[in-house]
C-alpha positions in Angstrom: 122.4 137.8 59.0 119.3 138.5 57.0 118.5 134.8 56.7 119.0 134.4 60.5 116.6 137.2 61.2 114.1 135.9 58.7 114.2 132.4 60.2 113.9 133.8 63.7 110.9 136.0 62.8 109.0 133.1 61.2 109.7 130.8 64.1 108.8 133.4 66.7 105.5 134.1 65.0 104.6 130.4 64.8 105.9 129.6 68.3 104.3 132.4 70.3 101.1 132.0 68.3 101.0 128.5 69.5 101.7 129.6 73.1 98.8 132.1 73.0 96.5 129.3 71.8 97.6 127.0 74.6 97.2 129.8 77.2 93.6 130.5 75.9 92.9 126.7 76.3 94.4 126.6 79.8 92.3 129.7 80.8 89.1 128.1 79.5 89.8 124.8 81.2 90.8 126.5 84.6 94.4 125.4 84.4 95.7 128.9 85.3 97.8 127.5 88.2 100.2 125.9 85.6 101.0 129.1 83.7 104.4 129.6 85.3 105.4 126.0 84.5 104.2 126.2 80.9 105.9 129.6 80.3 109.2 128.4 81.8 109.2 125.4 79.4 108.3 127.6 76.5 111.0 130.2 77.2 113.6 127.5 77.6 112.5 125.8 74.3 112.5 129.2 72.5 116.1 129.9 73.7 117.3 126.5 72.6 115.8 126.9 69.1 117.2 130.5 69.0 120.7 129.1 69.7 120.2 126.4 67.0 119.2 129.1 64.4 122.1 131.3 65.5 124.6 128.4 65.1 123.3 127.7 61.7 123.6 131.3 60.7 127.2 131.5 62.0 128.1 128.3 60.1 126.6 129.6 56.9 128.5 132.9 57.3 131.8 131.1 57.8 131.2 128.9 54.8 130.8 131.9 52.5 134.3 133.4 52.6 136.9 134.3 50.0 137.6 130.7 49.2 134.0 129.5 48.9 132.2 132.5 47.2 133.1 131.5 43.6 132.0 127.8 44.1 128.9 129.1 45.8 128.0 131.2 42.8 128.5 128.2 40.6 126.3 126.1 42.8 129.1 123.7 43.7 129.5 124.6 47.4 128.3 122.2 50.1 127.6 123.1 53.7 128.4 119.7 55.0 129.1 120.9 58.5 125.7 122.6 58.7 124.1 119.4 57.4 125.7 117.1 60.0 125.0 119.6 62.8 121.4 119.7 61.8 121.4 115.9 61.6 122.7 115.6 65.1 120.3 118.1 66.5 117.4 116.5 64.7 118.2 113.1 66.2 118.6 114.6 69.7 115.3 116.5 69.6 113.2 113.7 68.2 114.6 111.1 70.6 113.9 113.5 73.5 110.4 114.1 72.1 109.7 110.3 72.1 110.9 110.0 75.7 108.5 112.8 76.6 105.7 111.1 74.7 106.4 107.9 76.6 106.2 109.7 79.9 103.0 111.4 78.8 101.4 108.1 77.9 102.4 106.6 81.2 101.0 109.6 83.1 97.8 109.5 81.0 97.3 105.8 81.7 97.8 106.4 85.4 95.3 109.3 85.4 92.7 107.1 83.6 93.0 104.3 86.0 92.9 106.6 89.0 89.8 108.4 87.7 88.0 105.1 86.9 88.7 103.8 90.4 87.8 107.0 92.3 84.2 105.7 92.6 85.5 102.9 94.8 86.9 105.5 97.2 83.8 107.8 97.1 81.5 104.8 98.0 83.2 104.5 101.4 83.0 106.8 104.4 85.6 109.5 104.9 88.3 108.5 107.4 91.0 110.5 109.1 94.4 109.3 110.2 97.7 110.7 111.4 101.1 110.7 109.9 104.2 110.6 112.0 106.6 113.6 111.8 109.6 113.0 109.6 112.0 113.7 112.5 110.4 111.2 114.9 112.6 108.3 116.1 110.2 105.3 116.1 112.9 103.3 118.0 112.5 105.7 121.0 110.9 104.1 124.1 108.9 107.3 124.7 107.4 107.1 121.2 106.6 103.5 121.9 104.7 104.3 125.1 102.8 107.2 123.5 102.0 105.1 120.5 100.5 102.4 122.7 98.4 105.0 124.6 97.3 106.7 121.4 96.3 103.3 119.8 94.4 102.2 122.9 92.5 105.4 123.2 91.5 105.2 119.5 90.4 101.6 119.7 88.5 102.1 123.0 86.5 104.9 121.4 85.5 103.2 118.2 88.6 103.8 116.0 89.4 101.4 113.2 92.7 99.5 112.5 93.7 98.6 109.0 97.3 97.8 108.2 98.5 96.4 104.9 102.1 96.0 103.6 101.7 93.3 100.8 101.7 95.6 97.8 101.9 93.4 94.7 102.1 90.2 96.7 99.7 87.3 96.7 101.5 85.2 99.3 99.5 84.9 102.5 102.4 82.9 104.1 104.7 85.9 104.0 104.0 87.6 107.4 106.1 90.7 106.6 105.1 91.8 103.1 102.5 89.2 102.2 98.8 89.4 101.2 97.3 89.9 104.7 95.4 92.7 106.4 95.8 93.4 110.0 92.5 94.8 111.3 90.3 95.1 114.4 86.6 94.2 114.8 85.5 97.7 113.8 86.8 97.0 110.3 84.4 94.0 110.1 81.5 96.2 111.2 82.2 98.6 108.3 83.2 96.1 105.6 81.5 92.9 104.6 83.5 89.8 105.1 81.6 86.5 104.5 82.2 83.1 106.0 81.7 79.9 104.0 77.9 79.9 104.7 77.6 83.4 103.2 77.0 85.1 106.5 78.7 88.3 107.5 81.4 87.9 110.2 81.2 90.1 113.3 83.5 89.9 116.3 83.7 91.6 119.7 85.8 94.8 119.8 87.2 93.5 123.1 88.0 90.0 122.0 90.7 88.2 124.0 91.4 86.0 121.0 93.2 86.9 117.8 91.5 85.5 114.7 92.8 84.5 111.3 90.1 84.9 108.6 91.6 82.5 106.0 90.3 82.2 102.4 89.0 78.7 101.8 91.7 77.8 99.3 94.3 78.3 102.1 92.3 76.9 105.0 93.8 73.4 104.8 97.2 75.1 105.7 95.7 76.8 108.8 98.1 75.1 111.3 101.1 76.4 109.4 99.5 79.9 109.2 98.6 80.0 112.9 102.2 79.2 113.8 103.5 81.8 111.4 101.2 84.6 112.6 101.8 83.7 116.3 105.4 84.4 115.7 104.7 87.5 113.7 102.6 89.0 116.5 105.0 87.9 119.2 102.2 86.1 121.1 104.4 83.4 122.6 106.8 86.1 124.0 103.8 88.1 125.2 102.4 85.1 127.1 105.7 84.7 129.0 105.8 88.4 129.8 102.1 88.8 130.9 101.4 85.3 132.2 98.2 85.3 130.1 97.0 82.7 127.6 96.8 84.4 124.2 95.0 82.2 121.7 94.8 82.5 117.9 91.9 80.8 116.1 91.2 80.3 112.4 87.9 81.0 110.6 87.4 80.0 106.9 86.0 82.7 104.6 84.9 82.6 101.0 87.4 82.9 98.2 87.8 85.9 95.9 86.5 88.6 98.4 87.8 92.1 97.9 88.8 94.2 100.9 89.1 98.0 100.9 92.3 99.3 102.5 91.6 103.0 103.2 95.3 103.4 102.7 97.0 106.6 101.6 99.8 104.5 100.2 97.6 102.8 97.6 98.3 105.3 94.9 102.1 105.2 95.4 102.0 101.5 94.7 99.7 101.7 91.7 96.7 100.2 93.6 94.2 102.9 92.4 91.1 101.0 93.6 92.5 100.9 97.1 91.4 97.2 97.4 93.0 93.8 97.6 91.6 90.4 96.8 91.8 87.0 98.5 93.7 88.4 101.5 94.1 86.7 104.8 92.7 89.0 107.6 94.3 89.1 111.1 91.8 90.4 113.6 93.4 91.8 116.8 92.5 93.9 119.8 94.5 95.4 122.6 93.4 92.5 124.9 94.2 89.8 122.3 97.8 91.0 122.2 98.0 90.8 126.0 97.3 94.3 127.0 99.7 95.9 129.5 102.5 98.4 128.9 105.2 99.0 126.4 107.3 96.1 127.9 104.9 93.6 126.4 106.6 92.4 123.2 103.3 92.1 121.4 102.5 95.8 122.1 105.5 96.9 120.0 103.3 96.2 117.0 101.2 99.3 117.9 104.2 101.6 117.1 104.4 100.3 113.6 100.6 100.5 113.1 100.6 104.1 114.1 103.6 104.9 111.9 101.9 103.2 109.0 98.9 105.5 109.5 96.8 102.4 110.1 94.7 103.8 112.9 91.8 105.9 111.7 88.3 107.2 112.4 85.5 108.9 110.7 85.2 111.3 113.7 87.8 114.0 113.3 87.1 115.3 116.9 88.0 111.8 118.2 91.3 111.9 116.5 92.1 115.3 118.0 91.1 114.1 121.5 93.3 111.0 121.2 96.3 113.1 120.1 95.8 115.6 122.9 94.9 113.3 125.8 97.7 110.8 125.2 100.4 113.5 124.7 101.0 112.3 121.1 101.1 115.9 119.7 105.0 116.2 119.4 105.1 113.1 117.1 102.3 114.0 114.7 103.3 115.1 111.2 99.8 115.8 110.0 96.2 114.6 109.7 95.0 113.1 106.4 91.5 112.7 105.0 91.8 109.4 103.1 89.1 110.3 100.6 90.3 113.8 99.8 93.9 112.5 99.6 92.7 110.2 96.8 91.1 113.2 95.0 94.3 115.2 95.5 96.4 112.5 94.0 94.2 112.4 90.9 94.4 116.2 90.7 98.2 116.1 91.0 98.4 113.5 88.3 96.2 115.5 86.0 98.5 118.5 86.6 101.5 116.5 85.7 99.7 115.2 82.6 98.9 118.8 81.5 102.5 119.9 81.9 103.8 116.8 80.0 101.3 117.5 77.2 102.4 121.1 77.0 106.1 120.1 76.8 105.2 117.5 74.2 103.4 120.0 72.0 106.4 122.4 72.3 108.8 119.5 71.4 106.7 118.6 68.4 107.0 122.2 67.1 110.7 122.0 67.7 111.0 118.7 65.8 109.0 120.0 62.9 111.1 123.2 62.7 114.3 121.1 62.8 113.0 118.8 60.1 112.3 121.8 57.9 115.8 123.1 58.6 117.4 119.7 57.9 115.6 119.4 54.6 116.5 123.0 53.7 120.2 122.4 54.3 120.2 119.4 52.1 118.3 121.2 49.3 120.6 124.1 49.6 123.7 121.9 49.3 122.4 120.0 46.4 120.3 122.6 44.5 122.3 122.2 41.3 122.1 118.4 41.2 118.3 118.5 42.1 117.6 121.0 39.4 119.4 118.9 36.8 117.5 115.8 37.8 114.2 117.7 37.6 115.1 119.1 34.1 115.8 115.5 33.0 112.2 114.5 34.0 113.0 112.7 37.2 110.0 112.1 39.5 110.0 112.8 43.3 111.6 109.5 44.3 114.4 109.7 41.7 115.0 113.4 42.5 115.3 112.9 46.3 116.1 109.1 46.4 119.5 109.5 48.1 118.1 111.9 50.7 115.1 109.6 51.4 117.5 106.8 52.2 119.3 109.1 54.6 116.0 110.0 56.3 115.0 106.3 56.6 118.5 105.4 58.0 118.2 108.2 60.6 114.7 106.9 61.4 116.1 103.5 62.2 118.8 105.1 64.4 116.1 107.1 66.3 113.8 104.2 66.7 116.6 102.1 68.1 117.6 104.8 70.6 114.0 105.2 71.7 113.7 101.4 72.2 116.9 101.3 74.2 115.7 104.2 76.4 112.0 103.3 76.9 112.0 99.5 76.2 108.7 100.1 74.3 108.7 98.4 70.8 105.3 99.9 69.8 106.6 103.4 70.5 109.8 102.7 68.5 107.8 101.5 65.5 105.4 104.4 65.8 108.4 106.8 65.8 109.8 105.2 62.7 106.5 105.1 60.7 104.9 108.3 61.7 108.1 110.3 61.9 109.2 109.2 58.4 105.8 109.8 56.9 105.7 113.3 58.4 109.2 114.2 57.3 108.8 112.8 53.8 105.6 114.8 53.5 107.5 118.0 54.5 110.2 117.1 52.0 107.6 116.7 49.2 106.2 120.1 50.0 109.7 121.7 50.0 110.5 119.8 46.8 107.4 121.2 45.1 108.5 124.7 46.2 112.0 124.0 44.8 110.7 122.7 41.5 108.4 125.7 41.2 111.4 128.0 41.7 113.3 126.0 39.0 110.5 126.4 36.5 110.2 130.2 37.2 114.0 130.5 36.7 113.9 128.7 33.4 111.0 131.0 32.3 113.0 134.0 33.3 110.5 135.0 36.0 
């Protein structure tokens, strides 16, 4: 019991001392909003270690009974159960630690990319867009009608359309999830798109023609692209319904141009710059899709554009007017500021990174404590043998050679488990090298302490 209380006292002092230092750092860096998360993780970790120490104390108490007391006095008793329990706990803690570190590195990498690309977002104007309420049935005809009215009002009053679904794709021939932007003329006014002569392209906001702005490398396939996108936009069906001729024309543009998306979905898909390169641009207007009501097949596109938060404006009052005057209020889930959304995403990622770092630090303390406990059980079990080797002049490697092989073997098992879980070879090798160097250093310090005790015993001190 005394040993248990002593271990608990030492651990508590070191553990809570570390927590106090972390809290001071969080206070100085204005991370006070994360206190409750950090404290929850700390208390949970403390309870886990307390249980581990308690189990070890119970096992040791059970080992020293009537049948083991004489061998223990002679130095022949071995706490094999305690050794293997510590071995299992050690592997579990260190594998979990490595998974946490992998998560931390991933979050840190994401935060670095987001921060580096934030300048791209801040260089553009602030735009506002609506999100559709989670309970809205986008297949409902009333929603279709209101979406068309809302879209028309926005576009008639200077709103901008920008819809993109080709995350991770470079295929401009895929009309569903390919590398194409669906925009209106307002987008071209706000963003530079160059033709083959190097001149900026401008089109009428009320154009009756749909345009395909095709990168030069794909322009030779323009007939195929025109056919694909006429089908995608339902222009042939719209012609039959409205009786109007709806043309689609191609314009060649320079290769390798980047186009900003203004999309709140960019971060979710890992596109932190919010831009795409070498995209095909489909320029539409209400008139180019045939106009008319919700029964026009081409007008069904507006519902998807609205639900994709593709209609936006830099005039917040315009957005409010469009919502109110078209009766779209029941279907609005919220209004988003695209630029502040990007900043919030970065702040959210930084918060996650901080929490992961805190958990990683706590896990490192746990791993170190368990390594010390693991070494202590081995030394306690083999004190007599280690003392004899020392008296015979054995050096560190000869004295602890068998245990060092066990440590290296455990390191191989841990590295293998980490690789199977994370699929990161560099992390697995790092675990094996750094983990073993650290544990062997701890063993050396504990061995020096043991040898000092042996020398003092021989001298009668």
